[in-house]
N, C-alpha and C positions, 0 to 999 in steps of 0.2 A: 607481547601476547599478539596472534596475528585477530583483527577487529574482523566482524560479523561480513560484514561488505564484501571484502578480500574474500571469505572462506566462498561465498555466493557464487560470487563471479567466475572463482576457480572448479567451481563444482558446476556452470554451464559451462566456463570455456571445457571444461577434461569431456565433458558427457558429449561435446557437440566433435574433442576432436576425436573420440572414440567412435563413435557415430559413422563420423565420413573412414576413422582406419575398416571398421567392419563393410563398410561400401567396397572399399579399395582391394581389402583381400579375398574378397565376392569374385570381384574383377580380374582376382590372379594379378595386379596389380602392385608384384612383393616390393620393388623400388620404391616407387611413391608410397608405400603404406612407411617404409621403412624413414623415407624422408622424413615423413609427417613425425613418425617420436620422436625424432628427434629436433625438428619443429616443437613439438606438442613442450620435450623434456626444460626446450631451453626459453621457451615462453610459460609455461606454469613453473617451472622449481625454479629458474633464473641460473642453470647448470646445464655446463654441454653432458646429453645421453654418454657419450661415451666415457665421460667423467666419476657420472655416476655409476658407470655399472664397472666400476675399475676396482671397484675397494667392496671389502667384505660387508655386510649385510646393514652390524653391527652399527657400526662405522659412519655406512653412508644416510641413514636413523638420525645417528646421533646430526650430522651436516646438517643435514634437511628440519632437523626442531623439532617436529611438529609430522602427528600420525598423519594429517589428512594427506599433507601432501608423499609420507615414504607410504600412504599406503598409494598415491596415484602414478608414482618410479615400479610402486608393484605391478599393479596392470597394463603400464606399460610393457611393462617385461615381460607382465604375460600373453599381451601380443603379441610380442614381437615375435616367444616364443612358436604360436600358433604361425607365426609367415614362414617363420626358421621352417616348422617341417611340415609346412606344402609349399615349402621351397625342395624339400626330399633332404634336409640335413639333420635325422632327428639329434644328435651327441650336441646340436649347439644348441635346441629347439631345448635341451632337455637342465643343457645348464644355465639360460635364458631360466627358465622353470621353476627350477630352486629358487638363483639365487631371488626371484617372486616370491615365490612360497617363503621365504625367510622376512622380506622385508610385509610381509601381511604380517607373521610373528611381533615385530620387531616394534608395529601399528600398533598391533593389540599389548605388546608389552607397555609403548606407551602412553595404554590408555583407549584406544581405538575401541569403535567397539561395531566392526562391519557390519553391516546392513547390506541392503538385496543387492544389488549388481558385483561387487566389492565382495561380500560372505558367497555369493555361490560363485566367484575365481576362484578363493581359495577354497571352498569343500573342490573344486574341480581338481585342485594342484596338488591337493593332496591323494588323490585316487592315481597324479598321475605320478607326482613325488615320491620317491624309497626315503622312507625316510635316515637309512643310514647312508645317503649321498648329504644329509643337512650337517652340521658341523654339529659342534655337541649342545652347543649352547640353545640351536635353535633347535636341535633333539627332544632338550628340557622343555626348553618352552612347546613345543606341540603335543607334550606329555601332561603337564597343566592343560593347556585348554580340549584337551581330553576331557582329562579331568572334574575340571570343570562344565559339559558337556553331561557327562554324569552328573552331576551333582543337577544339574537342571533337571534333569530328568526325573531324574530321583522324587523329587518336589512336585512335579506332576503329577 
């Protein structure tokens, strides 16, 4: 089980990394930002970024083992997608966004409740990603999330 102090430290380090990534993206320092993505994955998740992004989302989520770690990788992928879009590589950006959305769905299937920035990024990805690009499993998870959201609206 991951201890509370580890989780708090992970969140703090991740928040600092995302802030630095956003600054590099605004400054159009794409190469430095991509290196920071790789470094952040290694330091926070303990694995090479390229290794983590090679497999399907379900396998990667199992490997990472905790929904918070899965959400961290999803955010890194979403940021990389934005960098690739900025570089004029929309197809590569789309591929990253698909995997990022699938990882957010995996994190939720593992019991994560997406809050604040994660919820916002996940919602943004749902607007950018055509559902038919998701794997069948993730299309089903997405449909369940929409059903839950509709049920919650009925309760209000």
